[in-house]
C-alpha positions, 0 to 999 in steps of 0.5 A, spaced: 500 500 500 502 506 498 502 512 503 504 519 503 511 521 503 510 525 510 507 518 513 513 514 511 517 519 514 513 519 521 513 512 521 521 511 520 522 517 525 518 513 530 522 507 528 529 510 529 526 514 536 524 507 539 531 504 537 534 510 540 530 511 546 526 505 547 519 509 548 516 514 543 512 520 545 509 525 540 513 530 543 519 526 541 517 526 534 516 534 534 523 535 537 526 530 532 523 533 526 523 540 528 515 540 527 510 543 531 506 539 537 500 540 533 502 538 526 505 531 530 498 530 533 494 531 527 499 526 523 499 521 529 491 521 529 491 520 522 497 514 522 492 511 528 486 511 524 489 508 518 492 502 523 500 504 522 501 506 530 497 505 536 498 509 542 498 506 549 499 511 555 501 516 551 507 512 548 507 511 540 508 504 538 508 501 530 503 496 528 505 490 524 503 494 518 507 501 520 513 497 522 513 494 515 513 501 512 518 504 517 523 498 516 523 499 508 524 506 509 529 506 514 533 501 510 533 505 504 535 511 507 541 508 511 543 504 504 542 510 500 546 515 505 552 511 506 552 509 498 552 517 497 558 518 502 562 512 499 561 516 492 564 522 495 558 526 497 558 530 504 554 526 510 549 532 510 548 532 503 548 525 502 542 524 508 538 530 505 538 527 498 537 520 501 531 522 504 528 524 497 530 518 493 528 513 498 520 515 497 521 516 489 525 510 487 522 504 485 523 497 488 526 495 482 531 500 482 533 500 489 534 492 489 539 493 483 543 498 487 542 494 493 545 488 489 550 492 486 553 494 493 553 487 496 556 485 490 562 490 490 563 488 498 564 481 495 569 483 490 564 481 484 563 486 478 555 487 476 552 483 471 549 486 465 
């Protein structure tokens, strides 16, 4: 299911904060993304209504479907960021560009880049 880029960003942020902090609240997301508390509140309501998160005692948890999307976005983001840095792009620009690329790139293109990087690590040349 295709969701909006902003929803993907929120889900990815929730996953990253959960890994870093253990528990996630709306204020943590607002601080991380530098968004207003009101904007985050609206987004959390929409994510909850669409079944991507649940909120218990003020803590935000990814549902199975939310975690699946967040994990895909996080993998894309980290792989693309690291790849761009490897190619000589400064870290800040690489992270910014990867954030844009991760949302628009097809699964086929991402899989090809992922395979290319894995093959390079193994010392193989890409198949054509």
